[in-house]
N, C-alpha and C positions, 0 to 999 in steps of 0.2 A: 504494500500500500504506500502511496505517496504521502509525504507529510502535509500535503495540502488537500487531500481528499476529505469529504465531509465526516466520515467515520473517525479518522485519525484526529482531525481538528477538534471535533466535539468531545471525544474521549480525553484528549489532552486538556481541554478546557475544564471538564468535570474533575479530572485528577488534580489539576492545579488548584482549583477552588477548594478542594478538600484538605489542602496542606495548611499548616499553622503559620507558614511564612507569608511574606508579601506575595500576592498573586500578580505575577508579571505577564503571564501568558495572555490574559485578556487585553492588557495594555498594548501588547505587541501584535496581537492577531484579531482584535475586535472587528476590523474591516473585513476579515475573511469569515468570521464566525457568524455575524449577523445574517448574511444571505443564506446560510445553510439551514436555518431553522425550519424552513418549509420542506427540506429534503430528508429529514431525519427518519421518517417513516420507512424509508427503503434501506437504511443502513444501521440503525440501532434497535435494540430490544426496547420494549415498553418501559422497563425500569430505568434504563439509561436515558430515554427521552424525557421522562418525568424529572430526573435529576438535572438534565440540560435545561428544561424549561424553568425549573425553580431558580437555578443559577442565572439564567438569562434575564428573568424578571428582576432579580435582585441587582444585577449589574446595569441593565439598561433602564429600569424603572418604567418599562412599557411592555406590553405583550407582543411577542413576535408574530409575524404573519405566518399562519399555519393552515394547512388544509382542514376542512370541517371535521374530518375523521379524527383529527388530533385534539379537538377541543376537550374531550374527557381527560386526556393526559395533561394538557395545559392547565386545566382546572385542578387536577391533582397536584401538579407542581405548585400552583398558587396555594392550595390548602396546606402544603408543607411549609411554605414560606410565611403564611399568615401568622402563625404563633410567634414569629420573631418581629412582629410589628408593634411591640410594646417597648417601653423604656424611655428614658430621658434623652438618649442619644439620637442621632439622625436615623430615620426610618429607611429600610431598604426599598420601600415602595410607598408612594403616596396613598394614604388610607382611602380617600375619596375615589381615586382612580381605581383601586382594587374593588371597592364597593360597587362602582359603576360597571366595571367589566365582568366581575365574577359574582356579585350579589351578596358576598359575605367576606368577613375577615375574622381575626382572632376574637373580636368582641361579639360576634354573632352576625346575623344577617341584616342587610339593609332593608329598604322598602320592599324588595322582592325576595322571595325565598331562593336559596342556592339553585334549585332545580329550574328556576325561571331567570337565570342570570342573562346578561346582555349577550354573551357569546353563544349560549345555547339557543337563544331566541332566533338565531340565524340559521339553525339547522333545518 
């Protein structure tokens, strides 16, 4: 596999984010990582895609453009990120943006129930 193919890039991104050191991979490769989010269904297993989406949401503070079939995995990535949305420090994602896109956060659901979130409304 080439170091620039989607599987290699996304797995390196996931591995780098899991380290306790400064994450440098994102800083160096974000311009290559952002466009591959829509292609992960063909190259990664579901657990890997969930991890990728969770980290992508945390890094970019916006949902990636993904095919409709990926919405459940993207929502699962958000549900794993949402508990980290508390505390006095900077939030990894804007609460209102998360409530609008996904319908829920760590504090509960917004005006819509999670099953009726904005992303699922497009299915």
